[in-house]
C-alpha positions in Angstrom: -3.5 16.9 0.0 -2.3 14.6 2.7 -2.7 10.8 2.7 -5.7 10.9 5.0 -7.6 13.4 2.9 -6.7 11.5 -0.3 -7.8 8.2 1.2 -11.1 9.7 2.4 -11.7 11.2 -1.1 -10.9 7.8 -2.6 -13.5 6.1 -0.4 -10.9 4.2 1.6 -12.4 3.1 4.9 -9.4 1.4 6.6 -5.7 1.7 6.4 -4.0 -1.6 7.3 -0.3 -1.0 8.1 2.9 -1.3 9.8 4.2 2.3 10.1 7.8 1.6 9.4 10.4 4.2 8.5 9.2 7.4 6.9 5.7 5.9 6.5 5.1 6.5 10.2 5.0 10.2 9.7 1.6 9.9 8.1 0.0 8.6 11.3 -1.3 11.9 12.6 -3.0 12.8 9.3 -4.6 9.4 9.1 -5.8 9.3 12.7 -7.6 12.7 12.4 -9.3 11.8 9.1 -13.1 11.2 9.8 -14.4 7.9 8.7 -10.9 6.3 8.3 -9.8 3.6 10.7 -6.2 2.6 11.2 -5.5 -1.0 11.8 -1.9 -1.9 12.8 -0.7 -5.5 12.3 2.3 -7.3 13.8 3.6 -8.8 10.5 3.1 -7.7 7.0 1.6 -11.0 5.9 -1.3 -10.3 8.2 -2.0 -7.0 6.4 -3.1 -8.6 3.1 -5.3 -11.2 4.9 -6.9 -8.5 7.0 -7.5 -6.3 4.0 -9.1 -9.3 2.2 -11.4 -9.8 5.1 -12.3 -6.2 5.1 -12.9 -6.2 1.4 -15.2 -9.2 1.7 -17.4 -7.3 4.2 -17.7 -4.3 1.9 -14.9 -2.1 3.3 -12.3 -0.4 1.0 -8.9 -1.0 2.6 -5.5 0.5 1.8 -2.5 -1.6 2.7 0.6 0.4 3.7 4.1 -1.1 4.4 7.7 -0.9 3.4 9.1 -3.0 0.5 10.9 -5.4 2.8 7.6 -6.2 4.4 6.1 -6.6 0.9 8.6 -9.3 0.3 7.9 -11.0 3.6 4.1 -10.9 2.8 4.3 -12.5 -0.7 2.3 -15.6 0.0 -0.5 -13.7 1.7 -0.5 -11.1 -1.1 -0.6 -13.9 -3.7 -3.5 -15.5 -2.0 -5.5 -12.3 -1.6 -5.1 -10.7 -4.9 -4.3 -13.6 -7.3 -6.3 -16.5 -5.9 -9.3 -14.5 -4.5 -9.0 -11.7 -7.0 -9.5 -8.9 -4.4 -8.9 -5.5 -5.9 -6.8 -4.3 -3.0 -4.7 -1.1 -3.2 -1.2 -1.0 -1.6 1.1 1.9 -0.8 4.7 0.5 -0.5 7.6 2.5 0.8 10.7 1.6 -1.2 13.7 2.0 1.1 16.7 3.9 -0.2 15.0 4.5 -3.6 16.2 8.1 -3.7 19.8 7.6 -2.5 21.4 5.4 -5.1 22.7 3.4 -2.3 23.5 -0.3 -3.0 20.5 -1.8 -1.3 18.8 -4.9 -2.7 15.5 -3.9 -1.0 15.1 -1.0 -3.5 16.2 -2.9 -6.5 13.8 -5.8 -6.0 10.5 -3.9 -5.7 9.7 -3.7 -9.4 10.8 -7.3 -10.2 8.8 -8.6 -7.3 5.6 -6.9 -8.4 6.2 -7.9 -12.0 6.6 -11.6 -10.9 3.1 -11.3 -9.3 1.8 -9.6 -12.5 0.7 -6.6 -10.4 0.4 -3.2 -11.9 2.2 -0.4 -10.0 3.2 3.2 -10.4 5.8 5.3 -8.7 4.9 8.4 -6.7 7.2 11.3 -6.5 8.7 12.2 -3.1 6.2 14.7 -1.6 3.4 13.6 -3.8 0.0 14.8 -2.8 -1.6 11.3 -3.3 -4.2 12.8 -5.6 -3.9 9.7 -7.9 -5.2 7.5 -5.1 -8.8 8.0 -6.1 -8.1 6.9 -9.7 -6.1 3.9 -8.6 -8.9 2.7 -6.2 -11.5 3.2 -9.0 -9.2 1.4 -11.5 -8.7 -1.5 -9.0 -12.4 -1.9 -8.5 -13.3 -1.5 -12.2 -10.8 -4.0 -13.4 -11.1 -6.2 -10.3 -7.3 -6.3 -9.7 -4.8 -5.0 -7.2 -3.0 -1.7 -7.7 0.2 -0.7 -6.0 1.8 2.6 -5.4 5.6 2.6 -4.9 6.7 5.5 -2.7 10.4 6.3 -2.8 12.0 6.6 0.6 15.4 8.1 1.5 17.9 6.6 3.9 16.4 4.3 6.6 
């Protein structure tokens, strides 16, 4: 199952993203998915704010970005999911997670999410995204954010 089909099955209405690195390869599948709208932002901090606005109007957004963008967007993320309590779902590409390379970007993803008290789970490379429906349901049931970490190879 590609990300577009998984998102549609999960009830996702919008994907808010910056298609950095290997995440960009999902564009075609997302664009051809009926009922799914892609919204590109200029900065990652905008993504969480836009997703919050979409959620407030009844949409079910998925935020997709690389981990370095997650760090840049921390204040916006904090405001949307901790202060407003929006049950947003994120898919975060973790740069060099599969290479063992010395890269602080990869090593900080989990501590960053733990600092925000956000639940996360790792996907396997090539994952079929079938767990997305359960994560969206869990986020809405518990009224909290849920984050997927997607291991990326070399940038």
